[in-house]
N, C-alpha and C positions, 0 to 999 in steps of 0.2 A: 562762595564756597562752600561746600559740604560742610556739614556738623555731625562729630561722632560724640556717644557718650562720653562723658567724662574717664571712666575707667579706662574705656578702649584708647583715647587720647594722651591717657597718661602712659600706659603700656606700651605704647608705640615710642618712646623714649625711655625706658627702661636702661638702667646703668652700665649693665653688663653689654648691650647690644653694641656695637661699634659701628653700625649701619644703617641709616634709616629705612624702617621697611614702609612699603606702600599701604595705605588702607585695607585695600582688598587683600594683597598678599596677606598681612597678617589675621584677618578675619577667617581666609582660608585653615591659616594654622593654628589658628583658636579651635575652630569647627574641629579640626583634625584629633587636637590634643582631650579637648572633650568626649568625642566619638570614643579615641584609644582607651580611655578609663571607663566608659560607658559598659565597653563589649566586655570587658572581665566580669562575669557572673557572680553576684552576691549571694548565689544561692547553689548548692549543686544538684537543685531540680532544674531542668532546661526543657524547651517543648522542642519536641522531634518535628519540624514543619515539610509539608510535602515541596519538594523542590520541581523546578522547572523539568517537565520529561519532555519537552521539543516539541515539534510540530507545529505549535500554534495552541496547545493543549492548555485549556484555564480552569477544567473541571473535571472531576472525576467520580466516579462512583464506588464505594468499598462492596467488594465482591466477597472477601473472605480477608479475617484475621487469624493471624500465624502465632499471637500474643495475647496474654491477658493480662490484667492488671495482678502485681507482685510476681511474674515471671523477671528473670534473670537474662539479660540479653548481652551479645557480645558485638562490636563489631560486625558486620557485614551477613550478621542474621537476619531472617526473612522476618518483617514485621506485620505487612499485609498485602493482599492481591486488591488491584483496583481495575477499574475497567472505564475508559473515555471512549469517545466515539470513534477513535482511531486504533486503539491499542489494548490489550492487556498488560498491563505492567505489576512486577512485582518488586516491592520497595523494601530495601534492604536497611540495615540500624546504621548508624554513622558512630556509634558511641558504645562503651561498656556501661551497663546499670543496670538498673530496676526500674520496671515497667510502673509508673503511680498512675495513669489515668489515659483511658481511649476518649477521644474526642467526636466519636462517630458510631454509629449502630452500621450492623449490616445495611446495605441498599441505601445507605443515606450520602448526601454528595458533599465530596471534598474540593474546599477551593485551593489553587496551586499559592503557596505563601502561607497558608492557614495550618494550625498546629495539628498533627495526627496524634499523637500521644506526649504526655508528659515523661520524661528519663531521670532518675535520679541517680546523677554519674558517680563512678568510682572518682579515688583522689587521683588516678594516672589521668583518666580521662576530662577530669576538671582543668589540670594543667595542660593537657594537650591544647585545648580551646583557648586558653588564655595565650599561649605561643602562637597559636596559628593564625586567632583573632588580630593580633598586634601584626604578623607579618603581613597579612592580606590587608591590613589598613593602610601601612607604609607604601605597600607595593601600589594599591591605588591611589594615593595621594600622589606620589611620583608619576603614574601615568597622566592624572589630572593637571598636574605641573607643566607635564610635557606635551599636552594636548592643546594646553589653553597659548602654547607659542603659535600653534599652527593657526592662520588667519583665513587660509585658503577653504572656501566651503566645500564638500562633497554631495554628491546628486543621493537622493533619497532611493535605498535597495531594500526591499521587501525581502526579508529572510528570517528565521528562526534562528534563535542561538545555537541552537544545535548545527546548524548549517553555516553558518559565520566561523564557527571552532573547525569544520571541516575544510571551510574554503582556505582559514589560516594554515592550517596543520598543511594543505596542499600548496600553499604559497600560490594561491589564485587569489586576482583582484575581483570583487564581486561585479565590480563594474562593467568586467570583459564579457559577462555572461547574459545571456536573454533568457530570461525566467520564463517558465511555460505553465506557472500555476496562475490563481485567478489575480488579475491586475498586475501580470509580470512579476508574480513573486517566485523566488529562486527557489528550487528544491533540492535535496541531495543527490537525485539523479541528473539534475541540471549540470552539477559541479562534476559529479564523477564521470558525466559523456563529455562534456568539456576537457578534462582533465586526461582522457582517452584519446580525444581528438589532438591534442598537444601531442601525446608521445608519437601518433600513429602520423602524423603531418607535422612535422616541425620546422618545416625551411617554408610553407607557403605563405607565410605572413599574415593571415587569415585568424581570426579567434576561433573561429568552429566551419568544420567542413562538413555536410550535409552527404552524406553517402547515397548512392543511386542503386547500390546492388546490396545484399547481407554480407556482412563480414564478420566473424566472432569476434566479440568483445567480452573479454572477463571481467566480471564485476568485481571491484575489491570489497574486502568483507568491512565493518565495522564494529570494534569491540565496543561493547558496553559501558557505561560510566561505572565504577564501582556501588553507585548509589542506587543504581537500576539495573534489572534486568527483564527487556520488552519481550515481550510475546506477544504481535500485534495481530488486531483483528480488523485492519485498516479497510478503510471504507471501500464500500459495494454500491456500485450504481445500477446494478441490472435488475428490472421490478420484478421479475419472474422467480416466483419460489421453486427451485429445481434442485436437484440432483444429479450428480455427475454419476455416470455408467461403473458400476463396481461400489459405490459408495455405501458403508454398513447402514445400514437403515435405523435413523436417530428413533429410540424409544421416545412413544408420545404417553401423555399424561391421559387418564382417562378423562372424557369430558363431562361436566357436570351441567345441569340445567341450571342457570341463573335465576336467582329468586329478586333481585333487585339490581338497581345501575350502577357500574362500577367505573369508577374514574382512575386511570393510568397516567402516569407524568410519561411523556415521551424524551427518553434518554439512551446514552450507548448507539449501537449501531442504528436505531431507529430514527435518531436525532439525525445523525449524519446521512441517512437515505433523504429525510426530508431537505437537507441543504443539496444536495448532488443530484436528487430527482428534479429540483426546482432550476437547477442550473442545466441539466442536461435536455430539458423540455424547451428551454429558450434556443435551442438550436435546432435549425430547422434540417428535416432529415426526412428521408423516404424509406419505402419497405419495398423490397424484392423478393419473391416466392417462385421456389421452382421443385419439382419432384425429383428424386434421383434412385435409380435403379440399383439396389445394394446387392443384389442375387450373388453376383460372382465372389463380392467380398463377402458373405455369409459364409459360401462355400471354402473359403479361403480360411476363414477364422476357424472353422470345424477341422479342419486339416491341421492348423495348428496346433488347437488345442488337444487334439489326439498325440501330435510329437509332443507336447510338453509334457503331457501324462506319461508317457512312454519313458521320457528322460525325467523323469519324477520331479518337474520343477516345478515349484509353489506358487509361480507367478500369474496371477488371473488375467487373461488376455480378454478385454472389448471390445466394442468398434471403437471407442472413443480415440486411443494411439493411432487409429488408422486415418481418423478422420484430421487429427491434430496436425499427423505428417504432411498428408494431401494439402491440408489448409497453409502448411508453410512451403511447400513445393508451389503451390500457386502464387502465393504473396511473391516469392522470387520474381516472377514476372508482372505483377503488380505491385510494387513496393507503396505505390500512395496508399495501400489500405492498411500498411503496417507503420502508421504515421501518426504524429502529435500534432495538433495547432496550437497556438499561444492564445490565451485568452482573447486577446483583442483581435483573432485571425489576421494576423500581418503575415506571419510566420509559419510554415510547413514543416517539421522536424522529421525525416525520412529514417527511421529507425533501423541501424544495423542489424539489430539481432531480433528474433523472432520469439518473443516470449509472450507465449499463448494462453490467456485466462480460460479457467474453466469455473462456472459459477456451481458452490458445492450449498447443499440446504442443510445445515447444521444446527445445534442446541444453541450456538449463539446468534444465530440470523442467519441471512445470504451473506455466504463469504466468494470472493472470485480470487483464489491463488492462482498463479501462473507457473507454468513449467518454462523455463527459463533454457535459450537457447536451442530452439529446436529444431533448428536447420543443421544443427551438427550431430542431432540425435538419430539413432536407429529407432525403429517402431518398439524393441524390447525395451530399450532405455526410458521411451516416453513412457511406456507401461509400469516400468518399475518408478518411475518419479511421481506418477500418477496417482498410483496406490499410495505412495509415502504421503505425499498431499493430503489425500482423503482420509489417513489415519491420525495426521497430526490435526486437521479439521476437526474429525470426531472426538480428539481427547483434549481440543480446545489449546493447541500448542503449535499454531502457527508461528512462523519467526518472520520478522520484519522483512527480510530478504524474498520469502515465499511470496509477500502480499505485494510489493511493492514492483516496478517496472514495467507493468505488462503494455502491451504494443497491440493486441487484437484478443477478442473474447470470444467464448462460445458459450451457451445456455442449452444444457441440455432437457428440455421441458420433456422429452419421450421419455424419460426415466420415471416422469409420474402417468404420464398418459397422455399429453397434448399432442396435437398435430398441427396448428398453425399457431404465429403470435406475431406481435410486433415489438420487439425487444429495442429496449433502450440505451442510449450511448454511454459508453462507460467513460466520461471525460478525462483527459484530454484525447483519447482514441476516437479515431474517425468510422469503425465499422464495427459490428456485432452479429454473432449469426448467433439462430434458436434453433437446435436442431429436434425434430419432431419424432415419433416413436415408428420405429420399422413395421411395417404392417403386410401381411401378403395380399395383394392386391390382383384382380383379372386385368390384363392388357390384350390390346389386339398385336397381332403380329406386326412388326416392322416393316415389310412390305405387302402390309395393306392397301388395296385400291380397290375402286368400287366394283370392280370385276369379281371379287372373292365371295360377295354375298352370295347363300344360295337360293336365295328368296328374293322377289322384287316386292313381296308385302312384307316382309319384317328384317332386320339386320341381323341374320343369325350367322355367326362365323364359327365354323368346326375346329379352327387353330387358335383358339385362344389359351394365351398361357398365364401363369400364374406367377407372379415374381414378387419379391421382395422390396416393397418401396418405401423413403423416407423421404419427406419434406423438409425443407430449409427455407427458413424465413430470415432475412440479411437487412440488416437497418444500416444507413450511413449516413455521415454529413454531407449534405446537399450544398453546402457552401465550398467543399473541395471535392465531393466525389458526384460524377454525374451517373445515369442509370446505366448508360452503356459500357462504363468500366467495369459496373458492379454486375451486369448481365456476362461479360467475358470473363470475368474473374471467375463468376458460378460455372460458367460452362468448361474451364479450365479443371477447375475442383471436380466437378461431374465427370470427367473424363478419367480422372486419376482413381476415383471411387468404383467407377462401375466397370474398369481396368484395371484391379489392382495389380497387374504383374507389370504395368506400365510405370506406377508408383514404385514398386520394388525397384525397376532398373534404375528411376532417376534419382532413388535415393543414396544419399554420398555416405 
């Protein structure tokens, strides 16, 4: 028989109790009672801790303080801005009071669950904390007692607290979803796609439906919590430092010669690139290159620019919107390239929407926001959205929606001056293209044969033409994509770009 301390055994038979409590139940109640009293603050100075931001983030870097010691703050006032390996987050205050202490300097690392500042509470805030603490603990105790009666174990599901809350709000069981993240981890996109699939095909009886042709799906927006306002810089896996066409030139600091070695901690975007590059490099992929004749596209763009100037439109039209739209048209015929592969490479998820990412070189590092639902947009719509993304990236204000959900990526190395590259995949996407610079090159006539030469001694061709040429280097996941498929996709894209009128005709 188990023995317990005397005071516990005595208290189990207190006179006012009409029924006998088991030892386990009593200990739980005793702990709850102690915890309820312990949460009531004995001082009106409380530490304001860094809450769980979600997405598995454990630590952040302090980028900017909006308060200083002695400042008076109110609920929802900005406290600081932090940067993780996935997002910029503005932390807002939960209390009314006065800032008494800052725990970190700019550039230092703060861990989730540790204090950021000490706040001397007002009387109203102190009472509010006491009320909410008791209420929350009683709710937690009720949930604990309820869960203790469930004996059936549930399979382990990898998901962040934010993802679990979203699934609960949408009334979706995580056990019904196939995660696309590492080790089968379930992301917000997995839940949203699963929810939309149920709406589109409720009578099939299956949990998910893999579309074989693009269908427009509007992604619901998720409001941020009151304590945080996210401005993500989500991870980028394209290793090439590039700028998208039209990107505002990022100001560079004047480089001074180094007098001694300098040690720098890898953090923020660089830290997440270490992880994603290592992950992408483990995937067997191949590269396919081809040259595209964009002479007709160059002529069409010049005409459209003149037309915009006459109509006094401020939209700046580059080549990128045409290339993005042409890629979408080609992806319609080759949906395998607009797909994701799960971590174990057991499932191919054909994406219904064409969310085409464009790598951008910004002050925060290399980011890859994406243009959503390209299959439903006109070239002018794409140009407008691309301009917005470039301005947001330049100002460091890209949102969560801008960065997530990419299905296919482009890296415009030609904006800097490159011609060829071997781009690295953006996992879990299966294809990415690196665009070279457009240059004027001498090309032989298309109907050239051996009789066209004017001399037997040298290869002199009087009908040589100069054409605007661009090279594109494609990388694809060789586990699910073969070289023939990539070549056929490239040929289809080439037909649209070399004959832009055909692209206009097929644009919806």
